[in-house]
C-alpha positions as CSV (number, residue, x, y, z in Angstrom):
1,M,18.5,5.8,-32.5
2,N,21.4,3.8,-30.5
3,E,21.8,0.5,-31.8
4,I,21.1,-1.6,-28.4
5,L,17.7,0.4,-28.7
6,V,17.0,-1.2,-32.1
7,Y,17.8,-4.4,-30.9
8,G,15.4,-3.7,-28.1
9,V,12.7,-2.7,-30.6
10,S,13.4,-6.3,-32.2
11,A,12.9,-8.0,-28.6
12,L,9.9,-6.2,-28.2
13,L,8.2,-7.5,-31.4
14,I,9.6,-11.0,-30.8
15,C,8.3,-11.3,-27.6
16,F,4.9,-9.9,-28.5
17,T,4.5,-12.0,-31.2
18,V,5.7,-15.3,-29.4
19,L,3.2,-14.7,-26.1
20,T,0.3,-13.6,-28.5
21,F,1.0,-16.9,-30.1
22,L,1.2,-19.2,-26.5
23,L,-1.8,-17.2,-25.0
24,N,-4.3,-17.9,-27.7
25,R,-4.0,-21.5,-27.2
26,L,-5.2,-21.3,-23.5
27,P,-8.4,-22.1,-22.5
28,T,-10.3,-18.9,-21.4
29,D,-13.1,-20.3,-19.4
30,I,-11.1,-21.0,-15.9
31,F,-10.1,-18.9,-12.8
32,P,-6.5,-18.7,-11.4
33,E,-7.5,-20.9,-8.8
34,D,-8.2,-23.7,-11.0
35,Y,-5.2,-23.5,-13.1
36,E,-2.9,-26.5,-14.1
37,F,0.5,-25.8,-13.8
38,K,0.8,-26.1,-17.6
39,L,-2.1,-24.1,-18.2
40,D,-1.3,-21.2,-16.0
41,P,-0.5,-18.1,-18.0
42,F,2.1,-17.0,-15.4
43,W,4.7,-19.5,-16.7
44,Y,4.1,-18.3,-20.3
45,V,4.4,-14.7,-19.5
46,F,7.3,-15.2,-17.0
47,A,9.2,-17.4,-19.5
48,V,9.0,-15.0,-22.7
49,M,9.7,-12.1,-20.4
50,F,12.8,-13.8,-19.1
51,L,14.2,-15.4,-22.3
52,G,13.6,-11.9,-24.3
53,G,15.4,-10.2,-21.2
54,T,18.5,-12.4,-20.9
55,A,18.9,-12.4,-25.1
56,V,19.0,-8.7,-24.8
57,Y,21.2,-9.0,-21.7
58,F,23.8,-11.3,-23.3
59,L,23.7,-11.8,-26.9
60,F,23.5,-8.5,-28.3
61,P,26.7,-6.6,-29.3
62,T,28.5,-4.5,-26.7
63,V,26.3,-5.9,-23.8
64,P,28.8,-7.9,-22.0
65,D,30.9,-5.0,-21.3
66,M,28.0,-2.6,-20.1
67,V,26.8,-5.6,-18.0
68,H,29.8,-5.3,-15.9
69,A,30.1,-1.4,-16.1
70,Y,26.8,-1.2,-14.6
71,K,26.3,-4.0,-12.3
72,Y,22.8,-5.3,-13.5
73,T,23.3,-8.6,-12.3
74,D,20.4,-8.2,-9.8
75,I,18.0,-8.0,-12.5
76,L,18.5,-11.7,-13.6
77,I,18.8,-12.7,-9.9
78,A,15.1,-10.8,-9.2
79,F,13.4,-13.5,-11.6
80,G,14.4,-16.3,-9.4
81,F,13.3,-14.3,-6.5
82,A,9.9,-13.7,-8.3
83,V,9.4,-17.5,-8.5
84,L,10.0,-17.9,-5.4
85,I,7.4,-15.3,-4.2
86,Y,4.8,-16.8,-6.6
87,F,4.9,-20.3,-5.1
88,T,4.6,-18.7,-1.7
89,Y,1.2,-17.4,-2.9
90,L,0.2,-20.9,-3.9
91,L,0.7,-21.9,-0.4
92,D,-1.9,-19.1,0.6
93,V,-0.3,-18.3,3.8
94,G,0.1,-14.6,4.0
95,L,2.8,-14.4,6.8
96,I,4.9,-16.7,4.6
97,T,4.3,-14.8,1.6
98,N,5.5,-11.8,3.4
99,L,8.1,-12.9,5.0
100,V,9.9,-14.3,1.8
101,T,9.1,-11.3,-0.2
102,F,10.8,-8.8,2.4
103,G,13.4,-11.3,2.9
104,A,14.0,-11.5,-1.2
105,A,14.0,-7.4,-1.4
106,L,16.6,-7.5,1.4
107,A,18.9,-9.3,-0.4
108,I,18.3,-7.3,-3.5
109,S,19.1,-4.1,-1.6
110,Y,22.3,-5.9,0.0
111,M,23.2,-6.5,-3.8
112,Q,23.8,-2.9,-4.8
113,P,27.2,-1.4,-4.8
114,D,28.5,0.6,-1.8
115,D,28.4,4.0,-3.3
116,F,24.7,3.7,-4.0
117,R,22.9,5.9,-1.6
118,L,19.1,7.4,-2.0
119,F,18.6,8.7,1.3
120,A,22.6,9.4,2.0
121,N,21.8,12.6,4.3
122,H,19.0,11.1,6.3
123,L,19.5,7.3,7.0
124,T,22.7,5.1,7.9
125,P,23.8,2.8,5.2
126,W,22.0,-0.4,7.3
127,Q,19.0,1.9,7.7
128,E,18.9,2.7,4.2
129,K,19.2,-1.0,3.2
130,L,15.8,-1.8,5.2
131,A,14.3,1.4,3.4
132,I,15.2,0.4,0.0
133,A,13.6,-3.3,1.0
134,A,10.5,-1.6,2.5
135,I,10.1,0.0,-1.1
136,I,10.7,-3.4,-3.0
137,F,8.3,-4.9,-0.8
138,V,5.6,-2.4,-0.9
139,I,5.9,-2.3,-5.0
140,S,5.7,-6.0,-5.0
141,R,2.6,-6.5,-3.0
142,G,0.8,-3.2,-4.1
143,M,1.1,-4.9,-7.8
144,G,-1.4,-7.3,-6.6
145,L,-3.7,-4.9,-5.2
146,L,-3.9,-3.4,-8.9
147,N,-5.1,-7.3,-10.1
148,G,-8.9,-6.7,-9.1
149,L,-9.7,-5.7,-12.7
150,G,-8.3,-6.7,-16.0
151,A,-5.3,-5.0,-17.2
152,I,-4.7,-2.5,-14.7
153,A,-2.1,-4.1,-13.1
154,S,-0.3,-4.8,-16.4
155,M,-0.8,-1.4,-17.8
156,Q,1.3,-0.1,-14.7
157,F,3.9,-2.5,-15.5
158,C,3.8,-0.9,-19.3
159,A,4.0,2.4,-17.9
160,V,6.9,2.2,-16.3
161,M,8.8,0.2,-18.6
162,V,7.6,2.9,-21.5
163,S,9.1,5.7,-19.1
164,I,12.7,3.6,-19.0
165,V,12.8,3.5,-22.6
166,I,12.0,7.2,-23.2
167,L,14.5,8.0,-20.3
168,A,17.4,6.0,-21.8
169,H,16.3,7.4,-25.3
170,F,17.6,10.8,-24.3
171,G,20.2,9.9,-22.1
172,A,18.9,9.9,-18.9
173,L,19.6,5.7,-18.5
174,P,21.9,3.3,-20.1
175,H,20.8,2.4,-23.1
176,L,21.1,-1.1,-22.0
177,M,18.2,-0.6,-19.7
178,G,16.0,0.8,-22.4
179,A,16.6,-2.5,-24.1
180,L,15.5,-4.6,-21.5
181,A,12.6,-2.6,-21.0
182,L,11.7,-3.1,-24.4
183,A,11.7,-6.8,-24.1
184,Y,9.6,-6.7,-21.0
185,L,7.4,-4.2,-22.1
186,G,6.5,-6.5,-25.6
187,T,5.5,-9.1,-23.0
188,M,3.4,-7.4,-21.1
189,I,1.7,-5.5,-23.7
190,A,0.8,-9.0,-25.3
191,F,-0.7,-10.0,-22.0
192,T,-2.6,-6.6,-21.8
193,F,-4.5,-7.4,-25.2
194,F,-6.0,-10.5,-23.4
195,S,-6.7,-9.2,-19.9
196,W,-8.6,-6.0,-21.2
197,P,-12.2,-5.9,-20.0
198,P,-13.8,-8.2,-20.7
199,E,-11.0,-10.5,-19.7
200,K,-10.3,-13.3,-21.9
201,I,-7.1,-14.6,-19.6
202,V,-6.4,-13.6,-16.1
203,M,-3.4,-14.1,-13.6
204,S,-3.3,-14.4,-9.9
205,H,-2.7,-11.8,-7.4
206,G,0.7,-13.7,-6.9
207,A,1.6,-13.6,-10.1
208,F,1.7,-10.0,-10.4
209,S,3.2,-9.6,-7.1
210,S,6.4,-11.4,-8.8
211,F,6.0,-9.1,-11.7
212,G,6.0,-6.2,-9.0
213,F,9.1,-7.7,-7.1
214,I,11.1,-7.6,-11.2
215,M,9.6,-4.4,-11.9
216,A,10.9,-2.8,-8.4
217,C,14.7,-4.3,-9.1
218,F,14.4,-2.9,-12.4
219,M,13.4,0.4,-10.9
220,L,16.1,0.3,-8.4
221,N,18.7,0.4,-11.1
222,G,17.1,3.2,-12.8
223,A,17.4,4.9,-9.2
224,A,21.1,4.1,-9.0
225,E,21.5,5.9,-12.5
226,F,20.1,9.1,-10.7
227,S,16.3,8.9,-12.0
228,D,14.9,8.1,-8.8
229,A,12.4,10.8,-9.1
230,S,11.2,9.8,-12.4
231,M,10.9,6.2,-11.2
232,L,9.1,7.3,-8.3
233,I,6.4,9.2,-10.6
234,A,6.2,6.5,-13.0
235,C,4.7,4.2,-10.4
236,S,3.1,7.3,-8.8
237,Y,-0.5,5.5,-9.6
238,L,0.4,2.6,-7.7
239,I,1.7,4.2,-4.6
240,T,-1.6,6.4,-4.9
241,E,-4.1,3.1,-4.8
242,I,-2.1,1.8,-2.2
243,A,-2.5,4.9,-0.1
244,V,-6.5,4.8,-1.1
245,A,-7.1,1.0,0.0
246,L,-5.1,1.7,3.3
247,Y,-7.3,4.7,3.8
248,N,-10.3,3.0,3.1
249,R,-9.6,-0.1,5.0
250,F,-8.3,1.4,8.5
251,L,-9.3,4.8,8.5
252,C,-12.8,4.3,7.0
253,H,-13.3,0.9,8.5
254,D,-14.3,-0.6,5.1
255,V,-14.1,-4.1,5.7
256,Q,-13.9,-5.9,2.8
257,P,-12.7,-9.9,2.0
258,E,-9.6,-8.7,0.0
259,L,-7.6,-5.5,0.5
260,F,-7.8,-4.6,-3.5
261,M,-11.7,-4.6,-3.1
262,C,-10.8,-1.0,-1.0
263,T,-8.9,0.5,-4.0
264,S,-10.5,3.1,-6.2
265,Y,-10.4,1.5,-9.3
266,Y,-12.7,-1.4,-8.1
267,K,-15.0,0.6,-6.1
268,T,-15.7,2.5,-9.2
269,S,-16.1,-0.8,-11.6
270,E,-18.2,-2.1,-8.5
271,N,-20.5,1.3,-8.4
272,G,-21.9,0.2,-12.1
273,K,-19.3,2.0,-14.4
274,Y,-18.6,0.0,-17.3
275,E,-15.0,-2.2,-16.5
276,A,-13.5,-0.9,-20.0
277,G,-14.2,2.5,-19.0
278,V,-12.6,2.4,-15.6
279,A,-9.6,0.7,-17.5
280,R,-9.7,3.7,-20.1
281,G,-9.6,5.9,-17.6
282,V,-6.7,4.7,-15.4
283,L,-4.7,4.5,-18.5
284,K,-5.2,8.3,-19.1
285,I,-3.8,8.6,-15.7
286,L,-0.6,6.4,-16.3
287,V,-0.1,8.5,-19.9
288,I,0.0,11.7,-17.6
289,D,2.4,9.9,-15.2
290,I,4.5,9.1,-18.0
291,V,4.9,12.6,-19.1
292,L,5.5,14.0,-16.1
293,A,8.3,11.6,-15.8
294,M,9.8,12.5,-18.8
295,V,9.5,16.3,-17.5
296,Q,11.5,15.6,-14.4
297,I,14.3,15.2,-16.4
298,A,14.8,18.7,-16.8
299,A,13.6,19.7,-13.3
300,S,16.3,20.5,-10.9
301,E,13.8,19.8,-7.7
302,R,13.8,16.0,-6.5
303,L,10.6,16.3,-4.6
304,A,8.1,18.9,-6.1
305,L,7.4,17.2,-9.0
306,P,6.5,13.5,-7.5
307,I,4.4,15.1,-5.1
308,F,2.6,17.2,-7.6
309,A,2.5,13.5,-9.3
310,F,0.7,12.0,-6.2
311,A,-1.6,15.0,-6.0
312,L,-2.5,14.7,-9.5
313,N,-3.2,11.0,-9.5
314,L,-5.6,11.7,-6.5
315,W,-7.5,14.3,-7.9
316,F,-7.8,12.3,-11.4
317,L,-9.0,9.4,-9.6
318,S,-11.8,11.2,-7.5
319,I,-12.8,12.6,-11.0
320,L,-12.9,8.8,-12.1
321,S,-15.1,7.5,-9.4
322,G,-17.5,10.9,-9.6
323,D,-18.0,10.7,-5.9
324,T,-16.9,14.2,-5.0
325,N,-16.5,17.7,-7.2
326,P,-13.0,18.0,-8.2
327,N,-12.9,21.4,-6.6
328,E,-13.6,19.7,-3.3
329,M,-11.3,16.9,-3.6
330,F,-8.6,18.5,-1.1
331,S,-11.2,20.4,0.9
332,L,-10.8,20.3,4.7
333,T,-14.4,20.9,5.4
334,R,-15.1,17.7,3.3
335,L,-13.2,15.7,5.4
336,G,-14.5,17.3,8.6
337,K,-18.1,16.6,7.4
338,S,-17.2,13.3,6.8
339,A,-15.6,12.6,10.1
340,I,-18.6,14.4,11.7
341,K,-21.0,11.9,10.1
342,R,-19.4,8.9,11.2
343,V,-19.2,10.3,14.6
344,I,-22.9,11.1,14.5
345,S,-24.0,7.6,12.9
346,K,-22.0,5.7,15.9
347,K,-23.9,7.6,18.5
348,K,-27.1,6.7,16.6
349,S,-25.9,3.1,16.5
350,K,-25.2,2.9,20.4
351,K,-28.8,4.4,21.2
């Protein structure tokens, strides 16, 4: 194993141990809206992640030269924006949160090197900046959607970091990225143990949106190293859940107080299935996403496997929810029947 990855494993163990020690001393009978500043687990998770990543970033041998070579300065800047995003959530004004999050995402997109192009054949440079900012925004806000049930959001974060570590080990990404991912992974694994159902400690949606922003910026550096398809597959569960929530809210008119209540994992847990069983089911989906992200290394086509990953996520979510036969999941007749039922029910309600 590369020397810097060995240091990364050390950072993982240290971050895991330190955060476990700190979280053990926090009260477990309060909700995020009742947290005092010093009792908010966000600051403990954030601080350990930041300090662990900074230690890997600056203190380990050969890293300074790699930092300048790969231009990872926006990873540290992302932490500053993440704090700003978290404070906007405390204001509880959705418009301000959206504007600040998108503004921070746009700033990160303009920090990328001029020769970094994800959509060179389709978009102009300024259009691409907007597209990258939109991607970061969606991932950041999407992580908040995964926070309706314990451990779901933190497991998605861990899945992306594991994918980056494996990609770095096989040479598809720089080893520096793998070492940083290991430090972040150790931190979030520690929190996952505390947030696994039944949850001992929970964080607010704003906290996970902040961590989603950090994750998206980290993934952007992976995309800059030509692993964009693998990064897309690694977070395919997150994107699938966003699509499901939007579909339920706007096409099925499922009016809920919060958008995360329209996600498939939340509806499954609400339907009477034990929450730990739902978390285990999502964990299996994420493991498959990690495997597909690794397979993408050897794939010559950039879009085929990511599209397959999204379809597979939908299929597994259908199995998890148990609301349909897997063989009928993509059936047009099933969609047609649902549409006809809605039309009939509307006519009856008018009568």
